[in-house]
C-alpha positions as CSV (number, residue, x, y, z in Angstrom):
1,M,-0.2,-0.1,-0.1
2,H,1.3,3.2,-1.1
3,I,0.6,6.7,0.3
4,D,0.5,9.6,-1.9
5,Y,1.9,12.4,0.3
6,A,1.3,15.0,-2.3
7,A,-2.2,14.1,-2.3
8,V,-2.5,14.3,1.5
9,L,-0.8,17.6,1.6
10,A,-3.2,19.0,-1.4
11,Y,-6.2,17.7,0.9
12,A,-4.7,19.3,4.4
13,F,-4.0,22.6,2.1
14,G,-7.3,22.7,0.7
15,L,-9.1,22.3,4.0
16,L,-7.1,25.0,5.6
17,M,-8.0,27.5,2.7
18,L,-11.6,26.5,3.2
19,Y,-11.3,27.2,6.9
20,V,-9.5,30.7,6.2
21,V,-12.1,31.6,3.5
22,G,-15.1,30.5,5.9
23,R,-13.4,32.9,8.8
24,V,-13.2,36.0,6.2
25,L,-16.8,35.5,5.1
26,I,-18.2,35.1,8.6
27,M,-16.6,38.1,10.0
28,P,-18.4,40.7,8.1
29,L,-21.7,38.9,8.8
30,K,-21.4,39.1,12.6
31,I,-20.6,42.9,12.1
32,V,-23.9,43.1,10.1
33,L,-25.9,41.2,12.5
34,K,-24.7,43.2,15.5
35,L,-25.4,46.5,13.6
36,V,-28.9,45.3,12.8
37,Y,-29.4,44.2,16.5
38,N,-28.4,47.6,17.7
39,A,-30.6,49.4,15.3
40,L,-33.8,47.2,16.5
41,I,-33.4,47.4,20.1
42,G,-32.2,51.2,19.6
43,G,-35.3,52.1,17.5
44,I,-37.8,50.3,19.9
45,V,-36.2,52.1,22.9
46,L,-36.5,55.3,20.9
47,L,-40.2,54.7,19.9
48,I,-41.1,53.8,23.8
49,L,-39.1,57.1,24.8
50,N,-41.0,59.3,22.4
51,F,-44.5,57.5,23.1
52,V,-44.1,57.8,27.0
53,G,-41.8,61.0,27.2
54,G,-44.3,63.0,25.0
55,Y,-46.5,63.1,28.1
56,I,-43.7,64.9,30.1
57,G,-42.1,66.7,27.3
58,L,-39.0,64.4,26.5
59,Y,-38.8,63.3,23.0
60,I,-36.2,62.9,20.2
61,A,-36.9,63.9,16.8
62,L,-37.0,61.1,14.5
63,N,-34.9,62.3,11.3
64,P,-32.1,60.3,9.3
65,I,-29.3,61.6,11.5
66,T,-30.9,60.2,14.9
67,A,-31.9,57.1,13.1
68,L,-28.4,56.7,12.0
69,L,-26.9,57.6,15.4
70,V,-29.4,55.1,17.1
71,G,-28.8,52.4,14.4
72,F,-25.1,52.5,14.8
73,L,-24.7,52.9,18.8
74,G,-27.9,51.6,20.0
75,V,-29.3,52.5,23.4
76,P,-26.0,54.5,24.2
77,G,-26.8,56.5,20.9
78,I,-30.1,57.6,22.6
79,I,-28.5,58.5,25.8
80,M,-26.0,60.5,23.9
81,L,-29.0,62.4,22.0
82,L,-30.6,62.9,25.1
83,I,-27.6,64.4,26.8
84,L,-26.9,66.8,23.6
85,K,-30.7,68.0,23.4
86,Y,-30.2,68.8,27.4
87,I,-27.2,70.5,26.6
88,L,-28.1,72.6,23.5
89,A,-31.5,73.5,24.7
90,G,-30.1,75.3,27.7
């Protein structure tokens, strides 16, 4: 029985390359899923804040800039917008 070492090395190299390509493709997917998760949680909290805070005068205007900030940062983005609104309002 003769083992072809070149074929074994080729299979090992192919498996290694498959692993590397899989890791490269999975990393952007994790980042996108994290951004979608932040956007959903931040949007829900922003809607609840505007609904409940409307009774006491606490709201954040919904425009493309605030939506982008909340989408990227999530709940910390909402806190940042509230602090900025408080500072700029006087």
